[in-house]
VEXSESE-914680 format. One line per 10 residues: number of its first residue (from 1); their letters; for each residue x, y negated, z of C-alpha. Coordinates in Angstrom, 2 decimals. Layout:
BEGIN
NUM) a) X:Y:Z ~ ...
This chain:
BEGIN
1) xxxxxxxxxx) 99.71:-88.34:121.30 ~ 102.94:-85.92:121.23 ~ 105.16:-86.81:124.19 ~ 107.93:-87.37:122.09 ~ 106.28:-89.61:119.50 ~ 105.23:-91.79:122.74 ~ 108.92:-91.73:123.67 ~ 109.72:-93.41:120.42 ~ 107.02:-95.93:120.75 ~ 107.62:-97.03:124.18
11) xxxxxxxxxx) 111.45:-97.27:124.03 ~ 111.72:-100.97:123.99 ~ 109.49:-101.18:127.11 ~ 112.30:-100.15:129.52 ~ 115.52:-102.12:129.96 ~ 118.91:-100.67:128.86 ~ 121.63:-100.68:126.18 ~ 120.83:-97.08:124.99 ~ 120.03:-97.22:121.05 ~ 116.93:-95.65:119.40
21) xxxxxxxxxx) 119.31:-93.15:117.57 ~ 121.60:-92.44:120.37 ~ 118.27:-91.74:122.56 ~ 117.55:-89.07:120.00 ~ 120.68:-87.51:120.07 ~ 120.56:-87.05:124.04 ~ 117.17:-85.72:123.18 ~ 118.56:-82.67:121.19 ~ 121.45:-82.05:123.21 ~ 119.41:-81.54:125.82
31) xxxxxxxxxx) 116.55:-79.50:124.19 ~ 118.81:-77.36:122.67 ~ 120.28:-76.05:125.88 ~ 119.38:-72.62:127.12 ~ 116.75:-71.97:129.46 ~ 117.79:-72.82:132.95 ~ 120.69:-74.88:132.11 ~ 121.26:-77.95:134.18 ~ 121.94:-81.39:132.78 ~ 123.46:-84.13:135.00
41) xxxxxxxxxx) 123.15:-87.62:133.90 ~ 125.68:-90.43:135.72 ~ 124.27:-93.66:135.54 ~ 120.31:-94.28:135.43 ~ 120.13:-97.69:135.63 ~ 116.23:-97.92:134.61 ~ 115.81:-94.72:133.05 ~ 115.92:-95.31:129.17 ~ 118.10:-92.27:128.72 ~ 116.45:-90.39:131.39
51) xxxxxxxxxx) 113.24:-90.61:129.51 ~ 115.29:-89.15:126.42 ~ 116.66:-86.49:128.71 ~ 113.57:-85.79:130.76 ~ 111.67:-84.73:127.65 ~ 114.99:-82.82:126.13 ~ 115.24:-80.63:129.19 ~ 111.05:-80.16:129.60 ~ 111.41:-78.32:125.88 ~ 114.57:-76.31:126.99
61) xxxxxxxxxx) 113.04:-75.68:130.50 ~ 116.50:-76.93:132.04 ~ 117.10:-78.74:135.25 ~ 117.84:-82.76:135.32 ~ 119.86:-84.43:138.05 ~ 120.08:-88.03:138.01 ~ 122.76:-90.42:139.73 ~ 122.89:-93.99:140.57 ~ 122.92:-96.19:143.55 ~ 119.98:-97.81:141.99
71) xxxxxxxxxx) 120.85:-101.25:143.11 ~ 121.39:-102.91:139.69 ~ 120.83:-106.91:139.47 ~ 117.69:-106.06:137.32 ~ 116.74:-109.92:137.61 ~ 119.57:-110.97:135.78 ~ 118.49:-108.17:132.67 ~ 114.89:-109.62:132.65 ~ 115.91:-113.13:133.20 ~ 114.44:-114.20:129.70
81) xxxxxxxxxx) 111.26:-112.64:130.57 ~ 110.85:-114.38:134.39 ~ 106.95:-112.81:134.22 ~ 107.82:-109.06:133.11 ~ 106.15:-106.71:135.37 ~ 109.23:-105.17:135.77 ~ 111.16:-108.28:137.06 ~ 108.34:-109.13:139.62 ~ 107.77:-105.62:141.48 ~ 111.34:-103.81:140.86
91) xxxxxxxxxx) 114.17:-106.86:141.09 ~ 115.92:-105.10:143.77 ~ 115.48:-101.17:142.78 ~ 115.95:-99.91:139.64 ~ 114.96:-96.25:140.86 ~ 111.24:-97.80:140.91 ~ 111.77:-98.79:137.13 ~ 112.88:-95.37:135.98 ~ 110.15:-93.89:137.91 ~ 107.69:-95.98:136.43
101) xxxxxxxxxx) 109.10:-95.40:132.87 ~ 109.07:-91.75:133.03 ~ 105.27:-91.72:134.61 ~ 104.38:-93.87:131.31 ~ 105.42:-90.64:129.35 ~ 103.55:-88.07:131.40 ~ 100.00:-87.82:132.81 ~ 100.57:-85.08:135.34 ~ 103.69:-86.02:137.74 ~ 104.16:-82.15:138.31
111) xxxxxxxxxx) 105.81:-82.20:134.82 ~ 108.47:-84.00:136.65 ~ 109.48:-81.01:138.99 ~ 112.35:-80.50:137.32 ~ 113.95:-83.93:137.55 ~ 115.71:-85.24:140.73 ~ 117.28:-88.49:141.50 ~ 120.43:-89.00:143.74 ~ 121.12:-92.95:145.24 ~ 124.56:-93.24:145.47
121) xxxxxxxxxx) 127.88:-93.28:143.54 ~ 129.03:-90.57:141.54 ~ 131.79:-90.10:143.93 ~ 129.25:-89.38:146.71 ~ 127.58:-87.36:144.61 ~ 130.46:-85.12:143.54 ~ 131.64:-84.99:147.36 ~ 127.55:-83.38:148.16 ~ 127.54:-81.22:145.06 ~ 126.88:-77.56:145.81
131) xxxxxxxxxx) 129.01:-76.23:143.20 ~ 125.97:-75.51:140.72 ~ 127.40:-75.19:137.07 ~ 126.71:-78.20:134.82 ~ 125.96:-77.55:130.98 ~ 125.36:-81.23:129.85 ~ 127.00:-84.07:131.75 ~ 126.44:-87.18:130.54 ~ 128.84:-90.46:131.64 ~ 127.49:-93.69:131.59
141) xxxxxxxxxx) 128.01:-95.37:134.98 ~ 130.59:-97.85:135.72 ~ 132.30:-97.89:132.76 ~ 135.65:-98.97:134.01 ~ 135.52:-95.72:136.33 ~ 134.61:-93.12:133.21 ~ 137.81:-91.65:133.65 ~ 137.36:-91.12:137.42 ~ 134.07:-89.60:136.65 ~ 135.49:-87.48:134.38
151) xxxxxxxxxx) 138.22:-86.33:136.40 ~ 135.51:-85.57:139.66 ~ 133.15:-83.54:137.62 ~ 135.04:-81.68:135.02 ~ 135.39:-78.70:137.32 ~ 131.82:-78.50:137.64 ~ 131.18:-78.22:133.73 ~ 130.51:-74.66:132.64 ~ 133.39:-72.99:130.15 ~ 130.81:-73.76:127.65
161) xxxxxxxxxx) 129.70:-76.75:128.62 ~ 129.10:-80.33:126.89 ~ 130.30:-83.64:127.76 ~ 128.37:-86.79:126.45 ~ 129.67:-90.42:126.78 ~ 127.79:-93.96:125.86 ~ 129.78:-96.97:124.78 ~ 132.60:-94.87:123.15 ~ 133.57:-98.37:121.29 ~ 136.72:-100.33:120.33
171) xxxxxxxxxx) 134.41:-103.51:120.83 ~ 134.94:-103.78:124.48 ~ 137.48:-101.06:126.04 ~ 136.51:-101.35:129.61 ~ 139.74:-101.08:130.34 ~ 142.52:-98.48:130.44 ~ 139.70:-95.93:132.28 ~ 136.83:-97.12:129.81 ~ 134.83:-94.39:127.74 ~ 136.96:-94.75:124.55
181) xxxxxxxxxx) 140.28:-94.46:126.37 ~ 138.53:-91.69:128.40 ~ 137.40:-89.59:125.14 ~ 140.82:-90.13:123.37 ~ 142.74:-88.75:126.01 ~ 140.33:-85.88:126.11 ~ 141.03:-85.43:122.40 ~ 144.77:-85.72:122.66 ~ 144.65:-82.61:125.06 ~ 143.44:-80.28:122.35
191) xxxxxxxxxx) 140.88:-78.89:124.52 ~ 138.22:-80.76:123.48 ~ 136.81:-81.47:120.03 ~ 133.83:-84.03:118.65 ~ 130.86:-82.08:118.19 ~ 128.37:-84.73:117.58 ~ 128.24:-88.33:117.35 ~ 125.95:-91.50:116.71 ~ 126.81:-95.12:116.78 ~ 128.47:-95.36:120.30
201) xxxxxxxxxx) 127.24:-91.86:121.77 ~ 129.63:-89.02:121.56 ~ 129.26:-85.78:122.75 ~ 132.32:-83.05:123.03 ~ 132.85:-79.54:123.37 ~ 135.76:-77.12:123.74 ~ 138.21:-76.90:121.49 ~ 138.71:-72.95:119.68 ~ 142.62:-73.60:120.97 ~ 141.52:-73.91:124.41
211) xxxxxxxxxx) 139.02:-70.62:124.29 ~ 141.94:-68.96:122.38 ~ 144.20:-69.65:125.10 ~ 141.53:-68.81:127.89 ~ 140.62:-65.47:126.34 ~ 137.76:-64.23:127.98 ~ 134.67:-62.88:127.44 ~ 133.03:-66.46:128.13 ~ 133.56:-67.14:124.39 ~ 131.28:-64.72:123.24
221) xxxxxxxxxx) 128.31:-66.83:124.60 ~ 129.91:-69.95:122.94 ~ 130.03:-68.47:119.64 ~ 126.65:-66.62:120.08 ~ 125.18:-70.03:119.74 ~ 125.56:-72.33:122.42 ~ 125.64:-75.17:121.78 ~ 123.78:-74.09:118.65 ~ 126.15:-74.30:115.49 ~ 129.01:-74.55:117.71
231) xxxxxxxxxx) 130.72:-71.88:115.77 ~ 129.99:-73.54:112.42 ~ 130.95:-77.03:113.62 ~ 134.39:-75.63:114.70 ~ 135.13:-74.29:110.95 ~ 134.38:-77.59:109.42 ~ 136.00:-80.94:109.58 ~ 133.17:-83.29:108.43 ~ 129.76:-82.34:108.52 ~ 126.53:-84.69:108.38
241) xxxxxxxxxx) 122.95:-83.63:109.30 ~ 119.95:-85.32:109.28 ~ 117.43:-85.30:112.11 ~ 114.65:-87.48:110.75 ~ 115.66:-90.74:110.05 ~ 118.76:-90.04:112.57 ~ 122.01:-89.42:110.90 ~ 124.32:-87.39:113.47 ~ 127.99:-85.77:112.39 ~ 128.56:-82.64:113.69
251) xxxxxxxxxx) 131.93:-80.84:113.92 ~ 134.02:-83.81:112.62 ~ 137.42:-84.00:114.94 ~ 137.60:-87.74:113.82 ~ 136.27:-90.22:116.38 ~ 134.32:-92.83:114.74 ~ 134.04:-95.63:116.77 ~ 133.39:-98.42:113.93 ~ 130.36:-99.19:115.33 ~ 129.33:-101.67:118.01
261) xx) 128.52:-100.69:121.52 ~ 127.70:-102.36:124.51
């Protein structure tokens, strides 16, 4: 059975709040990265999003770095099913759940060599960062500190890099530094634009005005196809594409926050 098919079939086995459509979009973003790229995930929890990113980065031959304290109260999340295997064995350590969920996808642990885990906060991880450029930064940690995560990590994102956010919704703002307010502030700078979005998952790329001001050769790599369709998306105001049964909007400068997030 193909890994991607197994990924979809077993998605409900892993605790978390990422929808199937959002997972598929994350997988698509990671799989279209150029070889030897780097994806960083802030907020792993039990590895639901990590599974999608792992398969995507395996396809693109990229690295994945996952940051989380791994001390979430999983017992609360699985309280409805107290006999759950996850609840009994991994109640105090969600890293165990994340590793278990990945090993359910791969028969060969060697296929996970491109994935690294950092046990700690986003702040601590950034302080220990060695300066490697990030091609895809996915922020889904403490939502009340979303803006702080951007402030800490943005300087590490490549000029052509992508920022992805989960729970970008007006249903619950998570305060002034929550995902929706953070994304709106980034868009207001006119340095970023919406590249793709589905449900409460939003991906941003650099806006053409930012490149015009920057005016250096890195723009050539951006328009040459990273992200794929980047040039097309910067020239269109609304473009809907369908990947299987997943509808994703590309190149739409407006932010759609009409769908409920968690």
